[in-house]
N, C-alpha and C positions, 0 to 999 in steps of 0.2 A: 605442831599436830595438824595433818589435814583436819576440815569441815568434813562434817558428821551427812549423809543425803546427798548432795550436791545434784541440779538437776543437771546443770552445764558442766563436761567437760573443758575448759579450754586448751588447747598442745599447741606448745609451740615451739617449736628444734632453731635451734643455737648451733651456727656457726662462724667463731669468730664476729660477733655481734655487736663490740663494746661500743663501736661510735653512733650506736641508734638504740641499744636496748633500755639504757633507762627511757628513752619519751616512748618506747612501746609498752614498756611494765606500766608507767604512771597510766597509758590512758586504759588498759584494762581491769588494774584497781580503781580506776577511776566509773570502771562502769554502774548504774542507774539499777542495773540488775546485777544482786552481789549474793545471791546460790549459787557459783560456781567453785571448784577447786581450776588451779592451774599447774599444770604440768609442762617444764622445762627438762627438754633433752637435748643435752651439750652435748656435743657432735666430736671427741676430740680437740677442740678447742685450747688453744690454748695462749691466747689473749685474757683479757681481764671482765671476760661472760661469767661466770663463773660467781668469783667474788660480787659482782654487781647483783645477779640474783640475789644470792645470802644476803645480801645490805637489808634487805627490804627487811628481812621479818616476818613477812606477812605470814599468817595460819593457812593461808587457800595455797600458798604453794607448792609444790612436790619438787625437788633438784633429781634430777639421772642425769648422771657421764657417764657417758660409751667414752673407754676409753683410748679409741683407735676410731678415726670416724669410719659409720656408717653409710651416710651417703643421706638425703633429704626423703627420699619413701623409705628406707628400709628406715628411719628413726620415725617419723610419718606410726607408724604400723606398731615399732614398737612401745611409741606416747600414748596409743589406740587400745592399745594389749593392758595399759596400764590402770587406764580407768578406773573410777571408781563403778563397781557391780550397781549404786544404785544411780547412775546420771543416765537420761535417757539421749541427751544429746554433744556431739562432740562436738566444739567451737574449732575452725585453723585459724590458728595466726602464723605473722610472720615478724619477724626482728627490727626491719628494719620501716615496720608500717604504724601510721597512729590512726586511733578508733577514737572516732564518737562517742558518749558515754553513754548515749542509748544502741548501740550495735546488738549488746546483747538483748536486750529488753524487746526492742525491734523484732528480733529472731524468733527467741520463742514465744512471743505473740502470736506467730503466722504458725509455727511448729504446732502449737496447742490446737489451733480454727481448724488449719487441716491437718488432715490427721493423712492425704493421699501426697502429703508433701515430705518426699522426705531428704531435700537440697534446699535449701535457702540461700542468697548471695544478697548484691546489693550496689552500689555506685560506689566507684574509689576517685580520689584526686589525686593525677598522677603533676607534684610540682616541679618544675621544672623555672633556671637562670632562665627563658624568656621567656615562657608564657604556664597556663596550668590547662588541665584536660582532667574532663569527665569523662568515663567508662565505665558501663559501656553505651554509646547513642541509645541502643533500643530503650535502653530503662530512661536515661531522662528525657529520650522523648515520649515517655510514660507508653509505650507498647512492653509488653509483657513477652516471655521466653512462649517460642513454642513448646508440647508437652511429644514423648516416646522417639518414634522415629526419624517425626521430623524435627524435633531438634537436634538430635543425634544427625543428622546430614548436615543440619544448618549448621551445628559446630563443625562438623569436618571442613565442609566447603570452605567458611569462615573464619575457621580457626577458633580457636575459644574468646567468646561474651559472657565469661561469668566469672564472675572476679575471684579465686584461687583464697584468695589473704585477708577475703572478712567472708568464707563459709562457712556456715554451720550445716550440721550431717544428723539424720535419726539415726541415732546406735544401730535399732533393730535393723535396720534398711542394710545398713553396712555389710554386720555381721549377714544375715541372712543371706545374704543375695554372695556372699566368700567375694568380697572388692578388699581391694589394697591397692596400696601405691606402688607402684615398677617402678621399677629402674632398669626398664628397656632400653632407655636410650640414656643410662647414667641419668647423671642432675637434673637436663632437658628433660621436657612435654611430661612432665608427673601429672602434675592437673589435668593440664587437656585429656592426656588419654584415661584417667580416673574419671572426669568426669561424660566424653564420649559413653563410654560404661553407664553410669549411670545414670544414664538418661535414657538407657531404653529397661529400666527396675523399677525407676520411679518419678514423681513428679518432679522438675525443678522452679521453685521458684527466686522472684528477684525484687526487692522492695523498691520503690526507686526513690530510693532518699541514698545522701550518704553516707557510707558507713567508716570508710577507712580511706585515710591522704599516704599516700607515701609522696620525700621527696626523695626523683630518680637522682638529684647533683649528688645525694652526701651519699645515699647507698649505692655507690659506684663501682661497688668490689662484686657484684651479686655477679653469678654464674652466667648471664644469662647475658653479661656484654662479653662472651666471648662468643660473637655471632658469626660465626664461620662455624664453627659446631653446635649452632645454635640450629641453623638450618638447615642443614644436610642433617641432623635428627626428623626436623620436621617433616623434611621430605621424604625418610624412613619412613616414623608416622603413616605417612598419610597411603605409603604404601601397601606396608602392614595390613592397614582397616580391610582396606579396602580387595585384599587378601582372605581379612577374616569373617565379612560381613558383606559375600560376596550377594548375599540376596536381597540387602538397603542398597550397596551400593552400587550401582553402576558406573559400567567405563568412562560417561560422559559428565559423573561427580567428580570421578579421580582429574579427568581435564580443570573442569570448573576450581577445584580445589585446589593444585597445582599452578593455577592461573595467579590466584589470588596469594598464596604463593612467593611466587615469581615478581609482583608487585612488592611484598614486603623485601625482602631478598632484594630488591633494587637498588634500593638507596643505600643499600653500607659495601655497595662498591667503587671503587675507585672513581675515578671524575673519567679516563677513556674505556671504565669498565660498562659503567653509568650507559656511555652511550653503545661500546661496541655488543653490551648482552640487551639496549634497551632494540633495537634496528629487531635484535634475533629476535626477542621475543615479539616481536611487533610481527614478524612476517610468520614466525610460528602460530601465533592464535588470532590474528587481526584483527587486535583489540589499539584503539588507536589515544590511548590510555599510555601507551608508551614510548609513543611520539611523543604527545604534551608533557610527559615529566619529562624526556629526555631536553627538548625546549628551554622551560622552567628552570632545569638544572644548569643549561648551558648559560642563558641570562644570571644567574649568580655566580657564573664560576666569572663572568665577566666583568664583574660591575661588584663582586666583594673583594 
């Protein structure tokens, strides 16, 4: 039986998550804040994910199984619709992430102290074989997120700086503004699209502490490993938002955003592509970054 009157609903969409799901569930069930329900959406998966979740036998867990794969956005929306009427906050989790014990405690504290805040996130540690990286740098450096249209423009130009895998949202803000997780770009950019729209209707707060760790080496089956499709979807989002919000986003904002994206995209080209596209982008944007990048990569090609 689910717990009565949970203040927090944790939603966990799962698709072929058997390699990492146990570590994620262990970290969620070990939270210092315990007044939560955990809704797991098994999204048409054929692996052992459901059996792993069932094996815990924890009263806080409710498992919902989609016979066919709905996709990330619809799965998230379904889980939110199934949240207990008593819960006030929705905490998003991902199947390949591990959460620090005080993640929920810190986030609930912010939400209760700041009623103007509708979304709170924090810092993620990306773990890789070479080095660990803390993101976003602005929170690591002690800065706080901008607000309103300023945050909207910042996230549009610089891409998403709000860690989606440890977001907590105020349920009334989400519902009162008819927000949803859209699958406009398939399974890509669902979080970027959502946070951009959220920033225009409510305050967004960043806790300057690590809330989550992601092992990028283990989680190598992520949809984001399809870089070509990811980049195509990102370029389309930039075009779509420029068209939808012309009163906020000017042509120069689109140009800046596209240049930032090209810098990200450049590193995923082939060796010849890096040189060819790097020179093209340098001529297009008159930004010496592209020349410096070519020089650094050529140096690596030679000495690797």
